[in-house]
C-alpha positions as CSV (number, residue, x, y, z in Angstrom):
1,M,-6.0,-0.5,-26.1
2,T,-3.8,2.6,-26.5
3,D,0.0,2.4,-26.0
4,L,-0.4,4.3,-22.8
5,D,-3.1,1.9,-21.5
6,A,-0.7,-1.0,-22.3
7,F,2.1,0.7,-20.5
8,I,-0.1,1.1,-17.4
9,V,-1.1,-2.6,-17.5
10,G,2.5,-3.7,-17.4
11,L,3.8,-1.1,-14.9
12,P,4.7,-2.7,-11.5
13,K,3.0,-0.8,-8.7
14,A,1.8,-0.9,-5.1
15,E,-1.7,0.0,-3.8
16,L,-1.6,1.8,-0.5
17,H,-5.3,2.9,-0.1
18,L,-7.7,0.1,-0.4
19,H,-10.6,-0.6,2.0
20,I,-11.1,-4.4,1.7
21,E,-14.8,-4.1,2.6
22,G,-15.1,-1.6,-0.2
23,S,-14.0,-4.3,-2.7
24,L,-17.3,-6.2,-2.1
25,E,-18.8,-6.4,-5.6
26,P,-22.6,-6.7,-5.9
27,E,-22.3,-10.2,-7.2
28,Q,-20.3,-11.1,-4.0
29,M,-22.9,-9.3,-1.9
30,F,-25.6,-11.6,-3.2
31,A,-23.5,-14.7,-3.0
32,F,-22.5,-14.1,0.6
33,A,-26.1,-13.2,1.5
34,R,-27.3,-16.5,0.1
35,R,-24.5,-18.5,1.8
36,N,-25.2,-16.9,5.2
37,R,-29.0,-16.6,4.8
38,V,-28.9,-12.8,5.2
39,E,-31.6,-10.5,3.9
40,I,-30.4,-7.5,2.0
41,P,-32.5,-4.5,0.8
42,F,-31.9,-5.1,-2.9
43,A,-33.8,-7.2,-5.4
44,D,-30.9,-7.9,-7.6
45,V,-27.4,-6.9,-8.7
46,E,-28.7,-4.1,-10.9
47,A,-30.6,-2.6,-8.0
48,V,-27.3,-2.6,-6.0
49,R,-25.5,-0.8,-8.8
50,A,-28.3,1.7,-9.1
51,A,-27.9,2.5,-5.4
52,Y,-24.2,3.4,-6.1
53,A,-25.2,7.0,-6.9
54,F,-23.7,9.0,-4.1
55,S,-23.6,12.8,-3.6
56,N,-21.2,12.7,-0.7
57,L,-19.1,10.6,1.7
58,Q,-22.0,9.9,4.1
59,D,-24.3,8.6,1.3
60,F,-21.6,6.1,0.4
61,L,-21.0,5.1,4.0
62,D,-24.6,4.3,4.5
63,I,-24.7,1.6,1.7
64,Y,-21.1,0.5,2.6
65,Y,-22.1,-0.4,6.1
66,A,-25.3,-2.1,4.8
67,G,-23.2,-4.2,2.4
68,A,-20.9,-5.3,5.2
69,E,-23.8,-7.1,6.8
70,V,-23.3,-10.1,4.5
71,L,-19.8,-10.7,5.8
72,R,-20.2,-13.2,8.6
73,T,-17.5,-16.0,8.5
74,E,-13.8,-16.5,8.1
75,E,-14.5,-17.9,4.7
76,D,-16.3,-14.7,3.7
77,F,-13.3,-12.5,4.6
78,H,-10.9,-15.0,3.0
79,D,-12.9,-15.0,-0.2
80,L,-13.3,-11.2,-0.2
81,A,-9.5,-10.7,0.2
82,L,-8.6,-13.2,-2.4
83,A,-11.0,-11.8,-5.0
84,Y,-9.4,-8.4,-4.5
85,F,-5.9,-9.7,-4.9
86,R,-6.8,-11.5,-8.1
87,R,-8.0,-8.3,-9.6
88,A,-4.9,-6.5,-8.2
89,A,-2.6,-9.0,-9.7
90,A,-4.2,-8.5,-13.1
91,D,-3.3,-4.8,-12.7
92,N,0.3,-5.8,-11.9
93,V,-0.1,-4.6,-8.3
94,R,3.0,-6.3,-6.7
95,H,2.3,-5.2,-3.2
96,A,-0.9,-3.9,-1.4
97,E,-1.5,-2.4,2.0
98,I,-5.2,-3.0,2.8
99,F,-7.4,-1.3,5.4
100,F,-10.0,-3.1,7.4
101,D,-12.6,-1.8,9.7
102,P,-13.0,-4.2,12.6
103,Q,-15.6,-2.1,14.4
104,T,-17.9,-2.4,11.5
105,H,-18.0,-6.1,12.3
106,T,-17.4,-6.4,16.0
107,D,-20.3,-3.9,16.6
108,R,-22.6,-6.4,14.9
109,G,-21.4,-9.4,16.9
110,I,-18.7,-10.8,14.6
111,P,-15.6,-11.7,16.6
112,F,-12.3,-9.9,15.8
113,A,-10.7,-13.3,15.2
114,V,-13.1,-14.1,12.4
115,V,-12.3,-10.9,10.5
116,A,-8.5,-10.9,11.1
117,D,-7.9,-14.6,10.5
118,G,-10.1,-14.7,7.4
119,L,-8.3,-11.7,5.9
120,L,-4.8,-13.0,6.8
121,A,-5.6,-16.4,5.3
122,G,-6.6,-14.7,2.0
123,M,-3.5,-12.5,2.1
124,A,-1.2,-15.6,2.6
125,R,-2.9,-17.4,-0.2
126,A,-2.5,-14.4,-2.5
127,E,1.2,-14.3,-1.9
128,A,1.6,-18.0,-2.4
129,E,-0.5,-18.2,-5.6
130,L,-0.2,-14.8,-7.1
131,G,3.1,-13.4,-5.8
132,V,1.4,-10.3,-4.4
133,T,2.8,-9.3,-1.0
134,S,0.6,-7.4,1.4
135,K,0.3,-5.7,4.8
136,L,-2.8,-5.2,7.0
137,I,-3.8,-1.9,8.5
138,L,-6.5,-1.6,11.2
139,C,-8.7,1.5,10.8
140,F,-10.6,3.2,13.6
141,L,-14.0,4.5,12.7
142,R,-13.8,8.2,13.4
143,H,-17.5,8.7,13.9
144,L,-17.2,6.5,17.0
145,D,-15.4,7.7,20.2
146,E,-11.8,7.3,21.2
147,E,-12.8,4.9,24.0
148,A,-14.1,2.5,21.3
149,A,-10.9,2.9,19.4
150,F,-8.8,2.0,22.5
151,A,-11.1,-1.1,22.9
152,T,-10.4,-2.1,19.3
153,L,-6.7,-1.7,19.7
154,K,-6.8,-3.9,22.8
155,S,-8.8,-6.6,20.9
156,A,-6.2,-6.5,18.2
157,E,-3.2,-7.3,20.5
158,P,-3.0,-11.0,19.6
159,W,-2.6,-10.1,15.9
160,L,-0.2,-7.2,16.2
161,D,2.7,-9.2,14.8
162,R,0.6,-9.5,11.6
163,I,-0.9,-5.9,11.5
164,I,1.5,-3.3,10.2
165,G,-0.3,-0.1,11.3
166,V,-3.4,1.8,12.2
167,G,-5.5,4.2,10.2
168,L,-8.4,6.5,10.6
169,D,-11.4,6.5,8.3
170,S,-15.2,7.0,8.0
171,S,-17.0,10.3,8.3
172,E,-14.4,13.0,8.3
173,V,-16.2,16.3,8.8
174,G,-16.8,17.0,12.4
175,H,-14.4,14.3,13.5
176,P,-10.9,15.8,13.5
177,P,-7.7,13.8,14.0
178,S,-7.3,15.5,17.4
179,K,-10.2,13.3,18.7
180,F,-7.8,10.3,18.4
181,E,-4.5,11.8,19.6
182,R,-4.1,9.5,22.6
183,V,-5.0,6.2,20.9
184,F,-2.5,7.0,18.1
185,A,0.2,7.7,20.6
186,R,-0.5,4.3,22.2
187,A,-0.4,2.6,18.8
188,R,2.9,4.4,18.0
189,D,4.3,3.2,21.4
190,M,3.3,-0.4,20.3
191,G,5.5,-0.1,17.2
192,L,2.7,0.3,14.7
193,K,2.9,2.5,11.6
194,L,0.4,5.4,11.5
195,C,-1.8,6.8,8.7
196,A,-5.0,8.8,8.7
197,H,-7.6,10.0,6.2
198,A,-7.3,13.8,6.1
199,G,-8.1,16.6,3.7
200,E,-10.7,14.6,1.7
201,E,-13.8,16.4,2.8
202,G,-12.2,17.9,5.9
203,P,-10.2,21.2,5.8
204,P,-6.4,21.6,5.5
205,A,-6.4,22.0,9.3
206,Y,-7.2,18.3,9.6
207,V,-4.0,17.5,7.6
208,H,-2.0,19.7,10.0
209,E,-3.6,17.8,13.0
210,A,-2.7,14.5,11.4
211,L,0.9,15.6,11.2
212,D,1.3,17.5,14.4
213,L,-0.9,15.5,16.8
214,L,-1.1,12.0,15.4
215,H,2.4,12.1,13.9
216,V,1.4,10.0,10.9
217,D,3.7,8.3,8.6
218,R,1.3,8.7,5.6
219,I,-1.6,10.9,4.7
220,D,-4.6,9.2,3.0
221,H,-6.2,11.5,0.4
222,G,-4.8,15.0,1.3
223,N,-6.5,16.8,-1.6
224,R,-7.4,19.9,0.4
225,A,-3.8,20.4,1.5
226,M,-3.6,22.2,-1.9
227,E,-5.5,25.1,-0.3
228,D,-2.5,25.9,2.0
229,A,0.8,26.9,0.4
230,G,2.7,26.4,3.7
231,L,1.3,22.9,4.1
232,I,2.2,22.0,0.5
233,R,5.8,23.0,1.2
234,R,5.9,21.1,4.4
235,L,4.5,17.9,2.8
236,A,7.0,18.2,-0.1
237,D,10.0,18.8,2.2
238,A,9.0,15.8,4.4
239,R,8.4,13.5,1.3
240,M,5.1,12.7,3.0
241,T,3.3,10.1,0.9
242,L,-0.3,11.0,-0.1
243,T,-2.5,8.1,-1.1
244,V,-4.8,9.9,-3.6
245,C,-7.9,8.2,-5.1
246,P,-9.1,9.9,-8.3
247,L,-12.3,7.9,-9.1
248,S,-13.3,8.0,-5.4
249,N,-12.9,11.7,-5.5
250,L,-15.1,12.0,-8.6
251,K,-17.8,9.6,-7.3
252,L,-18.0,11.4,-3.9
253,C,-17.9,14.9,-5.5
254,V,-14.6,15.8,-3.9
255,V,-13.9,16.9,-7.5
256,H,-16.6,17.5,-10.0
257,D,-14.5,16.7,-13.1
258,L,-11.4,14.6,-13.3
259,A,-9.9,17.2,-15.6
260,A,-9.8,19.5,-12.6
261,H,-8.1,16.9,-10.3
262,P,-5.1,18.3,-8.3
263,V,-2.7,15.5,-9.0
264,P,-0.8,17.4,-11.8
265,E,-0.3,20.4,-9.5
266,M,0.6,18.0,-6.6
267,L,3.4,16.6,-8.8
268,R,4.5,20.0,-10.0
269,Q,4.8,21.1,-6.3
270,G,6.9,18.0,-5.5
271,L,4.4,16.1,-3.5
272,H,4.9,12.3,-3.1
273,V,1.6,11.3,-4.8
274,T,0.3,7.7,-5.3
275,L,-2.8,6.5,-7.1
276,N,-5.2,4.1,-5.5
277,S,-8.7,2.7,-5.8
278,D,-10.1,3.3,-2.2
279,D,-13.4,1.3,-2.4
280,P,-13.3,0.0,-6.0
281,A,-16.6,-1.9,-6.1
282,Y,-18.4,1.3,-5.2
283,F,-16.4,3.8,-7.0
284,G,-16.1,2.3,-10.5
285,G,-12.6,0.9,-10.8
286,Y,-9.5,-0.8,-9.5
287,V,-6.1,0.7,-9.5
288,N,-5.3,0.6,-13.2
289,D,-8.7,2.2,-13.9
290,N,-7.6,5.1,-11.7
291,Y,-4.3,5.4,-13.6
292,R,-6.0,5.3,-17.0
293,A,-8.9,7.6,-16.1
294,L,-6.6,10.3,-14.6
295,A,-4.0,10.0,-17.3
296,R,-6.6,10.7,-20.0
297,A,-8.3,13.4,-18.0
298,V,-5.3,15.5,-17.1
299,G,-2.7,14.4,-19.7
300,L,-0.3,12.4,-17.5
301,G,2.5,10.9,-19.5
302,R,4.8,7.8,-19.0
303,E,7.3,9.8,-16.9
304,D,4.5,10.9,-14.6
305,L,3.1,7.4,-14.2
306,V,6.5,5.9,-13.5
307,R,7.1,8.6,-10.8
308,I,3.7,7.7,-9.2
309,A,4.5,4.0,-9.3
310,R,7.9,4.6,-7.8
311,N,6.2,6.7,-5.1
312,S,3.9,3.8,-4.3
313,F,6.8,1.5,-3.4
314,E,8.8,4.2,-1.7
315,G,5.8,5.1,0.4
316,A,4.9,1.5,1.4
317,F,5.5,0.1,4.9
318,L,8.3,-2.2,3.6
319,G,11.9,-2.6,4.6
320,E,14.5,-0.9,2.5
321,A,15.6,-4.1,0.8
322,E,12.0,-5.0,-0.1
323,K,11.5,-1.4,-1.5
324,A,14.7,-1.7,-3.6
325,A,13.6,-5.0,-5.0
326,R,10.3,-3.6,-6.0
327,L,11.8,-0.5,-7.5
328,A,14.1,-2.8,-9.5
329,E,11.0,-4.4,-11.0
330,I,10.1,-1.0,-12.4
331,D,13.6,-0.5,-13.8
332,A,13.5,-3.9,-15.4
333,Y,10.1,-3.1,-17.0
334,L,11.4,0.2,-18.4
335,N,14.5,-1.5,-19.8
C-alpha cells in the first residue's frame, strides 16, 4: 500500500451518491435467490460478473432491475443495507446518504413498508454497531411518468419523518428534469431535501432544468456541466455540491479513460465536488476504490483529497453542528 493509499483509508469522509440496490454483490444475489426461492438467469457468480460488461446506462439498468428481483423481504433489505455499511465503515465513511428506488419494488408487488422498514432497520443497526450515521433518499424512476412519482410520494408519507429527501434516477436521456417539476415542488412543500441525477448522459440543459425548475439542493453527477462555462460559474458561485462517481463514469463510458476525468478541472474551477461509488457492486469499487483510482489516474494529492472529503460533509443533509463535528474529525486526522 502506498502512502497515499494509506492516507485515503484513514481519511474520514461521507458518501452522498449510493444506490443501495446497486450494492447487491453477486454472492448476495445468489444467497437471496436461494433464501426466497427465486429463479435468476445466471448459472453462477462468475456468470453474473461476466454480465457486468456495460456499454451504456441502459445496459446497466437492465441487469440492475433483474438483480432486484431477489429482494423480497424486510430481512433482505436489512441485510443488503448492513452489508453496504460494513464495507463503508472499512473505508472510514462516517456518514452516508443512500438512495433507494421504491418503484422498482412496489411495481413487482413488494409493499413499500417492506422496503423502507428493512432499510431503516439496517441503517439503525449500522449506527449502533459501526458508528456510521445515515440518511435515506427516495428516488423517483424517471423513465416512469410523474403520476407514478406522485403515487410513490403518497405511499411514503408514513415514513417521511425518516426520509430526508427525494431524488431522480434511472434512464436520463429523453427524460428531462422538467418532467417532474410538479412532484418536486410538492416534495419541497413537504419539507424534503431535493437532488437529481443530471448531466451524466444528459446535456447541460438538464442541469439547468434541475436548478431552475426542480430547485435542487444537490446535483448528482453533473459531469456535462463542464460543457457550459456559464453553468460552471453558476454552480461554483452557489457552492452547489456535485456527487461525482468516477468508476461509474468509466464503466458506463461517460468517460473513456479515468485520466481524462473532469474532476481536476472541476476543482480548478471551484466546483464543490465529492467522490462516490454510485452502484459499487456493478461498477467495480466502493468509495475508497474511487478515491484511489482517480488519484492515480489524474494525480490528485493529499490537499485535493482533503478538500473533496470536506466537501462531502459540507454537502451532506446534516445540521450545522453535525457537519462541524464531522469536519473536526478530518482536522483531528490531519493533526
